[in-house]
C-alpha positions in Angstrom: 11.1 0.4 22.5 13.6 -2.4 23.3 15.6 -4.3 20.8 13.3 -7.3 20.9 10.3 -5.2 20.1 12.2 -3.5 17.3 13.3 -6.8 15.9 9.7 -8.1 15.9 8.4 -5.0 14.3 11.0 -5.1 11.6 10.2 -8.8 10.9 6.5 -7.8 10.6 7.3 -5.0 8.2 9.6 -7.3 6.2 6.8 -9.8 5.9 4.3 -7.1 4.8 6.9 -6.0 2.2 7.2 -9.5 0.9 3.4 -9.9 0.7 3.1 -6.6 -1.1 5.8 -7.6 -3.6 4.1 -10.9 -4.2 0.8 -9.3 -4.8 2.5 -6.8 -7.2 4.1 -9.6 -9.1 0.8 -11.4 -9.5 -0.9 -8.2 -10.6 1.8 -7.5 -13.2 1.3 -11.0 -14.6 -2.4 -10.4 -14.8 -1.9 -7.0 -16.4 0.4 -8.6 -19.0 -2.3 -11.2 -19.8 -4.9 -8.4 -20.0 -2.7 -6.4 -22.3 -2.4 -9.4 -24.6 -6.1 -9.8 -24.5 -6.6 -6.1 -25.3 -4.2 -6.4 -28.2 -6.1 -9.2 -29.8 -8.3 -6.8 -31.6 -11.0 -9.4 -32.2 -12.7 -8.9 -28.9 -15.4 -6.3 -29.0 -15.7 -6.3 -25.2 -16.9 -2.7 -24.9 -20.3 -3.7 -26.2 -20.5 -7.1 -24.4 -23.5 -6.9 -21.9 -22.3 -10.1 -20.3 -19.0 -8.9 -18.7 -16.7 -6.1 -17.6 -15.0 -4.4 -20.5 -11.2 -5.0 -20.7 -10.6 -1.2 -20.5 -12.5 -1.1 -17.2 -10.6 -4.1 -15.8 -7.3 -2.5 -17.0 -8.2 0.7 -15.2 -9.1 -1.1 -12.0 -6.0 -3.2 -12.0 -3.8 -0.1 -12.7 -5.3 1.5 -9.6 -4.5 -1.5 -7.5 -0.9 -1.5 -8.9 -0.5 2.1 -7.9 -1.9 1.4 -4.4 0.6 -1.5 -4.0 3.5 0.7 -5.1 2.5 3.3 -2.5 2.2 0.6 0.2 5.7 -0.7 -0.7 7.1 2.9 -0.3 5.3 3.4 3.0 6.6 0.1 4.3 10.2 1.0 3.3 9.8 4.3 5.0 8.5 2.7 8.2 11.5 0.4 8.2 13.8 3.4 7.8 12.1 5.2 10.7 12.4 2.0 12.8 16.1 1.8 12.1 16.5 5.5 12.9 14.6 5.2 16.2 11.8 7.4 14.9 9.1 4.7 14.4 6.0 5.3 16.4 6.7 9.1 16.8 4.4 11.5 15.0 6.2 13.3 12.2 4.1 16.4 12.8 3.9 16.9 16.5 6.6 14.6 17.9 4.2 12.8 20.3 4.0 9.0 20.4 1.6 7.3 17.9 -0.8 5.1 19.8 -0.1 1.3 19.8 -3.6 0.6 18.5 -3.1 2.9 15.5 0.3 1.3 14.8 -1.2 -2.1 15.0 -4.0 -1.1 12.6 -1.7 0.8 10.3 1.9 -0.1 10.8 3.1 2.5 8.3 1.4 5.5 10.1 3.6 8.6 10.3 1.1 10.7 12.1 -0.7 10.3 15.5 -4.5 10.1 15.2 -5.0 13.7 16.1 -2.6 15.0 13.5 -4.0 12.5 10.9 -7.5 13.9 11.6 -6.3 17.4 11.3 -4.5 16.6 8.0 -7.6 14.9 6.7 -9.9 17.8 7.6 -7.5 20.2 5.7 -7.8 18.1 2.6 -11.5 18.5 2.5 
């Protein structure tokens, strides 16, 4: 990979990091608002047939927050690999990770074959 490709990849990863941070900030604001609503004590939302209970919404938003945190860590790791010259190289077998896979999942650490193998072992 030449320096221009590396620069463009880094810029893309930086942009994705910024988007992830912005989403996380918005989510934290929404979680704060939800926490205030939950703390009200007057809302008996658990028995409201019209809407989603606050506890269910809290759980959903907490899951999204955790996913955003993971994405942030994966993007930081991808930038570290890029700086070290290891970006696009499978962490398991050392073969190149396909361009289509990296385009679809820029944080990929495994080639598609190793990713499939790892997934089958988790089942």
